[in-house]
C-alpha positions, 0 to 999 in steps of 0.5 A: 190469436184473433185480431179485433176492431179494438186492435185496429182502433188502438193502433189507429190512435197510436198512428194519430199520436205519432202523426200529431208528434212528428207535425209538431217536431218536423211540420205538416209537410214533412215525409214522416207526417205524410206517411203516418197519414197514409198509415192512418188512412189505410187502417181507417179503411180497413175499420170501415171495411170490417164494419160494412161486412159485419153489417151485411152479415147481420142483415143477411141472416134476416 
């Protein structure tokens, strides 16, 4: 099964919701909130990298 950007965006949104919920329950400085924030950053970097690669491939065809 091929993983798509849609899957990554869905996971990113799920992590964001978990982070917000954890922050409401535990406070902004709780380690769980930081963990979710770091996971969001990692997922966002993957999305940006994939976007850059696709753009590069598109323009290299010219």
